[in-house]
C-alpha positions in Angstrom: 129.9 119.3 115.7 126.8 117.8 114.2 123.9 116.9 116.5 123.2 113.7 114.6 124.4 111.5 111.7 125.5 113.4 108.6 124.9 112.5 105.0 128.4 111.0 104.9 127.5 108.4 107.5 127.0 105.0 106.0 123.6 104.4 107.4 122.1 107.8 106.5 119.5 108.0 103.8 121.3 110.7 101.9 124.6 108.8 101.8 125.8 107.9 98.3 125.5 104.2 98.8 122.0 104.6 100.2 120.9 106.5 97.1 122.6 103.9 94.9 120.6 101.2 96.7 117.4 103.3 96.2 117.9 103.5 92.5 118.8 99.8 92.3 115.7 98.8 94.3 113.4 101.2 92.4 114.8 99.9 89.1 114.1 96.3 90.0 110.6 97.1 91.4 109.9 99.1 88.3 110.9 96.2 86.0 108.8 93.8 88.1 105.9 96.1 88.3 105.9 96.8 84.5 106.4 93.1 83.7 103.6 92.0 86.1 101.4 94.8 84.9 102.0 93.9 81.2 101.1 90.3 82.0 97.9 91.3 83.8 97.2 93.8 81.0 97.6 90.9 78.6 94.4 89.5 79.9 92.6 92.2 77.9 93.7 90.6 74.7 91.1 88.0 75.4 88.4 90.7 74.9 88.6 89.7 71.2 87.4 86.2 72.2 84.3 87.1 74.2 81.2 89.3 73.7 81.6 93.1 74.3 79.0 92.9 77.1 81.0 90.1 78.9 84.2 92.1 78.6 82.4 95.1 80.1 81.3 92.9 83.0 84.9 91.8 83.5 86.0 95.5 83.6 83.3 96.4 86.1 84.2 93.5 88.4 87.9 94.5 88.2 86.9 98.0 89.1 84.9 96.7 92.1 87.9 94.7 93.2 90.2 97.7 92.9 87.7 99.9 94.9 87.5 97.4 97.8 89.6 99.1 100.6 92.4 96.5 100.6 95.3 98.6 99.3 95.3 100.6 102.6 96.5 97.4 104.3 99.7 97.6 102.4 100.6 101.1 103.5 99.6 100.3 107.1 101.7 97.1 107.4 104.6 98.7 105.4 104.6 101.5 108.0 104.2 99.3 111.0 106.9 96.8 109.8 109.4 99.5 109.0 108.8 101.2 112.3 108.9 97.9 114.3 112.2 96.8 112.7 113.7 100.2 113.3 112.8 100.1 117.0 113.3 96.3 117.7 109.6 95.6 118.2 109.4 92.4 116.1 107.3 90.5 118.6 104.6 93.2 118.7 104.6 93.1 114.9 104.0 89.4 114.9 100.8 89.9 116.8 99.7 92.7 114.5 100.1 90.6 111.4 98.2 87.6 112.8 95.4 89.9 114.0 95.2 91.6 110.6 95.0 88.3 108.8 92.2 87.1 111.0 90.4 90.4 110.9 90.3 90.6 107.1 88.8 87.2 106.9 86.0 88.0 109.3 85.2 91.2 107.4 85.2 89.3 104.2 82.7 86.8 105.6 80.4 89.7 106.6 80.7 91.0 103.0 79.8 87.6 101.6 76.5 87.6 103.6 75.6 91.0 102.3 76.3 90.1 98.7 74.2 86.9 99.1 71.3 88.9 100.4 71.5 91.5 97.6 72.7 89.2 94.9 69.8 89.8 92.5 70.0 93.6 92.8 73.7 93.6 92.2 73.5 91.3 89.2 70.8 93.5 87.6 72.6 96.8 88.4 75.9 95.7 86.8 74.2 93.7 84.0 75.9 90.5 85.0 74.3 87.4 83.3 76.4 84.7 85.0 76.3 84.7 88.9 79.6 82.8 88.9 81.4 86.0 87.9 80.1 87.7 91.1 81.2 84.8 93.4 84.6 84.4 91.8 85.0 88.1 92.3 84.3 87.6 96.0 87.1 85.0 96.3 89.4 87.5 94.5 88.4 90.1 97.0 89.5 87.9 99.9 93.0 87.4 98.4 93.0 91.1 97.5 92.9 91.7 101.2 95.7 89.3 102.0 98.1 90.2 99.2 98.6 93.8 100.3 98.8 92.8 103.9 101.8 90.5 103.3 103.2 92.7 100.5 103.2 95.5 103.0 105.3 93.4 105.3 107.7 92.7 102.5 107.8 96.4 101.6 108.3 97.5 105.2 111.3 95.3 105.7 112.6 96.5 102.3 112.5 93.0 100.8 111.9 94.4 97.3 113.2 91.3 95.6 110.3 89.2 96.7 107.9 92.1 96.6 108.7 92.3 92.8 108.5 88.5 92.6 104.9 88.5 93.8 104.0 91.1 91.2 105.3 88.9 88.4 103.7 85.8 89.8 100.4 87.6 90.0 100.6 88.5 86.3 101.8 85.1 85.1 99.0 83.3 86.9 96.3 85.8 85.8 97.2 85.7 82.1 97.9 82.0 81.9 94.8 80.9 83.8 92.5 83.2 82.0 93.9 82.2 78.6 93.4 78.5 79.2 89.9 79.0 80.6 88.7 81.4 77.8 90.5 79.9 74.8 90.3 76.2 75.6 87.3 75.9 77.8 85.1 78.7 76.3 84.8 80.8 79.4 83.7 84.5 79.4 83.9 87.1 82.2 83.8 84.5 84.9 86.7 82.6 83.2 88.8 85.8 83.0 88.1 86.5 86.7 89.1 82.9 87.6 92.5 83.7 86.0 92.7 86.7 88.3 92.0 84.4 91.2 94.8 82.0 90.2 97.4 84.8 89.9 96.5 86.1 93.3 96.8 82.6 94.8 100.3 82.3 93.6 101.3 85.8 94.7 99.8 85.4 98.2 101.3 82.0 98.7 104.8 83.4 98.1 104.3 86.5 100.2 103.0 84.5 103.1 105.9 82.0 102.9 108.6 84.7 102.6 107.3 86.6 105.6 106.8 83.6 107.9 109.8 84.5 110.0 107.9 87.6 111.2 104.3 86.4 111.6 105.3 83.0 113.1 107.4 84.6 115.8 106.1 84.7 119.4 103.8 87.6 119.8 103.8 90.3 122.4 101.0 92.7 123.5 101.1 96.1 121.7 99.6 99.5 122.3 96.1 99.4 120.7 95.6 103.1 120.9 98.9 103.9 119.4 98.3 101.4 116.6 94.8 102.8 115.8 96.1 106.4 115.9 98.5 105.5 113.2 96.6 102.9 111.2 93.2 104.6 110.9 94.5 107.8 109.1 96.7 105.6 106.9 93.8 103.5 105.9 91.5 106.5 105.3 94.2 108.2 103.2 95.0 105.2 101.1 91.3 104.3 100.7 90.5 107.8 99.5 93.4 107.7 97.0 92.4 104.3 95.8 88.8 105.5 95.2 90.0 108.5 93.2 92.2 106.1 91.2 89.6 103.5 90.3 86.0 104.5 91.0 85.2 106.0 87.6 84.8 102.7 85.8 82.1 101.5 88.2 80.2 104.7 87.7 80.5 104.5 84.0 79.2 100.9 84.1 76.2 102.1 86.0 75.3 105.0 83.7 76.1 103.6 80.2 74.9 100.4 78.3 77.1 97.4 79.0 78.4 96.9 75.4 79.2 100.6 75.1 81.6 100.7 78.1 84.2 98.3 76.7 86.2 101.0 74.9 86.2 103.1 78.1 87.5 100.1 80.1 90.4 99.4 77.7 91.3 103.1 77.6 91.4 103.2 81.4 93.5 100.1 81.6 96.1 101.6 79.4 96.1 105.0 81.1 96.4 103.5 84.5 99.5 101.6 83.4 101.3 104.9 84.0 101.2 104.0 87.7 103.1 100.8 87.0 105.8 103.0 85.7 106.1 105.6 88.5 104.4 103.8 91.5 107.6 101.9 92.4 109.4 105.1 93.2 107.0 106.0 95.9 106.8 102.4 97.1 110.5 102.2 97.7 110.6 105.7 99.2 107.9 105.1 101.8 109.5 102.5 104.1 112.9 104.3 103.9 111.3 107.5 105.1 109.4 105.7 107.9 112.7 104.1 109.0 114.5 107.4 108.8 111.8 109.2 110.8 111.8 106.5 113.5 115.5 107.0 113.9 115.4 110.8 113.8 117.2 111.1 110.5 116.4 113.6 107.8 116.4 112.9 104.1 116.0 114.7 100.8 114.7 111.5 99.1 111.2 112.9 98.5 112.5 115.7 96.2 114.4 113.1 94.1 111.4 110.9 93.8 109.1 113.8 92.9 111.5 114.9 90.1 111.7 111.3 88.7 107.9 111.0 88.8 107.4 114.3 86.9 109.7 113.1 84.1 108.4 109.5 83.8 104.7 110.3 84.2 104.8 113.1 81.7 106.7 111.1 79.1 104.4 108.1 79.7 101.3 110.2 79.3 102.6 111.6 76.0 103.6 108.1 74.8 100.2 106.6 75.7 98.3 109.4 74.0 100.4 109.2 70.8 100.4 105.4 70.6 96.8 105.1 71.7 95.2 104.1 68.4 97.9 101.4 67.7 97.7 100.1 71.3 93.9 99.8 71.2 94.0 98.1 67.8 96.7 95.7 69.0 94.9 94.7 72.2 91.2 95.2 71.6 88.7 94.9 68.8 88.7 97.2 65.8 85.3 98.7 67.0 87.1 100.0 70.1 89.7 102.1 68.3 87.8 105.3 67.6 86.3 105.8 71.0 89.2 104.5 73.1 91.8 106.5 71.1 89.8 109.7 71.6 89.6 109.1 75.4 93.3 108.2 75.8 94.7 111.7 76.0 92.1 112.7 78.6 92.7 109.6 80.7 96.5 109.7 80.5 96.6 113.4 81.3 94.4 112.8 84.4 96.9 110.2 85.7 99.9 112.6 85.8 98.6 114.8 88.7 97.5 111.7 90.5 101.0 110.2 90.2 102.6 113.4 91.6 100.1 113.6 94.4 100.9 110.0 95.3 104.5 110.9 96.0 103.5 113.9 98.2 100.9 111.9 100.1 103.3 109.0 100.8 105.9 111.5 102.1 103.4 113.1 104.5 102.2 109.8 105.8 105.7 108.4 106.2 106.4 111.4 108.5 103.2 110.9 110.5 101.7 114.1 109.1 98.0 113.1 109.1 96.3 116.5 108.9 95.8 115.9 105.1 93.6 112.9 105.7 90.2 114.6 106.3 90.8 116.7 103.2 91.4 113.5 101.2 88.2 111.9 102.5 86.1 115.0 101.7 87.7 115.1 98.2 86.8 111.5 97.6 83.2 112.1 98.6 83.0 115.2 96.4 84.4 113.2 93.5 81.7 110.5 93.9 79.0 113.2 94.0 80.4 114.8 90.9 80.4 111.5 89.0 76.7 111.1 89.8 75.9 114.5 88.3 78.3 114.9 85.3 78.2 111.8 83.1 76.6 112.9 79.9 79.5 111.5 78.0 82.8 109.6 78.6 84.7 112.9 78.1 82.6 114.6 80.8 83.4 111.7 83.2 87.1 112.1 82.4 86.9 115.9 82.9 85.6 115.2 86.4 88.5 112.7 86.9 91.1 115.1 85.7 89.8 118.0 87.7 89.6 116.0 90.9 93.2 114.7 90.5 94.4 118.3 89.9 92.7 119.3 93.1 94.2 116.3 94.9 97.7 117.5 93.8 97.0 121.0 94.9 95.8 119.9 98.3 98.8 117.5 98.9 101.2 120.2 97.7 99.7 122.7 100.1 100.0 120.3 103.1 103.5 119.4 102.1 105.0 122.9 101.8 103.1 124.5 104.6 104.5 122.0 107.1 108.3 122.2 107.5 108.4 118.7 109.0 107.0 117.1 105.9 109.8 118.4 103.6 113.5 118.4 104.2 115.9 120.9 102.5 119.0 119.8 100.8 122.0 119.3 103.0 124.4 122.2 102.9 127.1 120.2 101.2 124.8 119.4 98.3 123.3 122.8 97.7 
């Protein structure tokens, strides 16, 4: 007699209906992610309407926004929401959400003061001619804290319908707002960033409204030590991964002339689109594994997600590399084509090991296996140091990116397969 639920049980993560739900949810989230990503990517069509130096400023500000440690909030609140709902601790969760909301606002206010003090230095370093671009970016950063917080709550309670809806709204608002400001009002980088702000306003508004049943509930005291013991490594891991994913553009903007970096920005935008394709698999997997772990269930879901990511990421990288010249010509200026097309295979290839590592890291974190976190932080630091030393050309920068991502995959694989608790063999009936 089995000690726990079997794969045939209706509520088990390896049950047929459970896997069918996973594919349905992943499929919807993939559609929403790609649609929202394409809409946000559509903003780059406006590069034809503004000077190259202004487009480079827009790319640098986007990279700054992406490097702000906001994405870790999503994985923290996804994990805490999934765990709280699995263990009937909704009132504790309400207090956590409200505290996170207030805490991010206070941190943002501190950042505003710092930026105000060093405004001149920052504008000169990033070659920004219009200070409005920097201050619109600061407003975007505030909403970039709040969107992952509430998106994490949606993800944790497995409300993938509205999670996908926020992605689409973000894209619609960003493209529509930027197009009106640039094409009708004559805006440049600051106008495109204002479109980004409008998209985030729409997405955050929906996410806050859809989760009101959780954060409006009466709160209850929770164990601070336990929360920090789980949240801190999650934030460090997600922050290190986010840095490895996005930091190269900021370094490139610092070491190369403003108008020369535009082709690099557009090549990076297209290559990173691979994460729109494969990211939803890990996003759907994570709360399901947290829920299963909280209930003491075992699942083979990670192996399935890893296989799907290998196929999709590899096919996507080949597609981006082959279609690169046409895509650049279609989206950007003719002057971008030669440089960006040459960079595309390097960039797309570097994203494949990053996508695979993302699955393994999410699996480890979902099972509370945090021993990988110090290695991720050290790797992110080494990556930053390498970028300050090897930047003679765009290709040299991308060689650093690719090498670091391969090392990230090797580290995450080692921690996954050396620890029996972070991987689960196939059930005997399915071998």
